Structure formats: C-alpha cells, structure tokens
C-alpha positions as YAML, in Angstrom:
chain: A
units: angstrom
residues:
- id: 1
  name: MET
  ca: [231.20, -178.78, -22.35]
- id: 2
  name: ILE
  ca: [228.69, -176.54, -22.84]
- id: 3
  name: ARG
  ca: [228.96, -176.14, -26.46]
- id: 4
  name: ARG
  ca: [228.26, -179.66, -27.29]
- id: 5
  name: PRO
  ca: [224.33, -179.81, -26.36]
- id: 6
  name: LEU
  ca: [224.03, -176.42, -28.09]
- id: 7
  name: ARG
  ca: [225.42, -177.84, -31.46]
- id: 8
  name: ALA
  ca: [223.42, -180.73, -31.16]
- id: 9
  name: ALA
  ca: [220.30, -179.17, -30.76]
- id: 10
  name: LEU
  ca: [221.03, -176.70, -33.42]
- id: 11
  name: LEU
  ca: [221.89, -179.71, -35.76]
- id: 12
  name: GLY
  ca: [218.66, -181.30, -34.93]
- id: 13
  name: ALA
  ca: [216.52, -178.46, -35.74]
- id: 14
  name: ALA
  ca: [218.23, -177.82, -38.81]
- id: 15
  name: LEU
  ca: [217.35, -181.46, -40.03]
- id: 16
  name: VAL
  ca: [213.90, -181.26, -38.56]
- id: 17
  name: THR
  ca: [213.18, -177.98, -40.54]
- id: 18
  name: LEU
  ca: [215.01, -178.79, -43.52]
- id: 19
  name: PRO
  ca: [212.17, -180.63, -45.49]
- id: 20
  name: LEU
  ca: [209.40, -178.17, -44.59]
- id: 21
  name: PRO
  ca: [210.09, -175.85, -47.58]
- id: 22
  name: VAL
  ca: [209.99, -179.13, -50.00]
- id: 23
  name: ALA
  ca: [206.70, -180.05, -48.25]
- id: 24
  name: VAL
  ca: [204.92, -176.63, -48.43]
- id: 25
  name: THR
  ca: [202.72, -176.41, -51.54]
- id: 26
  name: LEU
  ca: [201.52, -172.88, -52.86]
- id: 27
  name: ALA
  ca: [197.67, -172.39, -52.47]
- id: 28
  name: GLN
  ca: [195.74, -171.41, -55.05]
- id: 29
  name: ALA
  ca: [192.68, -169.05, -54.65]
- id: 30
  name: GLN
  ca: [189.79, -170.23, -56.38]
- id: 31
  name: TRP
  ca: [187.11, -167.35, -54.86]
- id: 32
  name: THR
  ca: [187.24, -163.81, -54.14]
- id: 33
  name: VAL
  ca: [185.65, -162.73, -51.35]
- id: 34
  name: PHE
  ca: [183.78, -159.34, -50.87]
- id: 35
  name: ASP
  ca: [183.30, -157.85, -47.72]
- id: 36
  name: PRO
  ca: [181.06, -155.10, -48.01]
- id: 37
  name: TRP
  ca: [181.01, -154.10, -44.37]
- id: 38
  name: ASN
  ca: [184.65, -153.78, -44.15]
- id: 39
  name: ASP
  ca: [184.54, -152.13, -47.48]
- id: 40
  name: ALA
  ca: [182.41, -149.19, -45.92]
- id: 41
  name: GLN
  ca: [184.37, -149.37, -42.76]
- id: 42
  name: ASN
  ca: [187.64, -148.40, -45.00]
- id: 43
  name: ILE
  ca: [185.96, -145.50, -46.67]
- id: 44
  name: LEU
  ca: [184.50, -144.30, -43.71]
- id: 45
  name: SER
  ca: [188.13, -144.42, -42.15]
- id: 46
  name: ALA
  ca: [190.03, -142.65, -45.25]
- id: 47
  name: ALA
  ca: [186.86, -140.22, -45.24]
- id: 48
  name: ARG
  ca: [187.84, -139.35, -41.40]
- id: 49
  name: ALA
  ca: [191.44, -139.33, -42.16]
- id: 50
  name: LEU
  ca: [191.25, -137.02, -45.03]
- id: 51
  name: ASP
  ca: [188.92, -134.87, -42.93]
- id: 52
  name: GLN
  ca: [191.49, -134.36, -40.31]
- id: 53
  name: ILE
  ca: [194.11, -133.39, -42.72]
- id: 54
  name: ILE
  ca: [191.95, -130.89, -44.01]
- id: 55
  name: ARG
  ca: [191.05, -129.25, -40.81]
- id: 56
  name: SER
  ca: [194.75, -129.40, -39.25]
- id: 57
  name: PRO
  ca: [195.84, -125.97, -38.33]
- id: 58
  name: ARG
  ca: [199.14, -127.08, -40.23]
- id: 59
  name: SER
  ca: [197.16, -127.00, -43.81]
- id: 60
  name: ARG
  ca: [196.03, -123.64, -43.14]
- id: 61
  name: THR
  ca: [199.00, -121.90, -42.59]
- id: 62
  name: ARG
  ca: [200.74, -120.98, -45.92]
- id: 63
  name: ARG
  ca: [204.29, -121.20, -46.53]
- id: 64
  name: ARG
  ca: [206.24, -117.97, -47.82]
- id: 65
  name: CYS
  ca: [208.87, -118.49, -50.46]
...
C-alpha cells in the first residue's frame, strides 16, 4: 500500500514541527539602524519615478467630461 508510507511521513513531519512554535521567541530590537546611503537611494528613486509620471504622455492629455 502506497498510502501507508505517506501517512507515516506526514505524521513524522507533524511531530517534528509541532514543538517549533513553542521554542521560537520574539526578537526585541534594541537599536534602530539608519543607513544614509540607502535613504538617499530611495529618495532618488522616488524622484525619478515622480519625474516619469509627470513627463508621461498620458498625464498631458486632458479628459473631456
């Protein structure tokens, strides 16, 4: 019977993973890390995206109501 090994494997996996949520503790951050290089890159990326939106041909056309 093929189902029996599958059932045993699933039961074994369940028994192994059952204690994991109990053993995991929540991490508490003590320091906030600020990366100025990453912040500058994010600002430049947002500015480029906004520039593309402003310069797109769709934004130049006006809809008639």
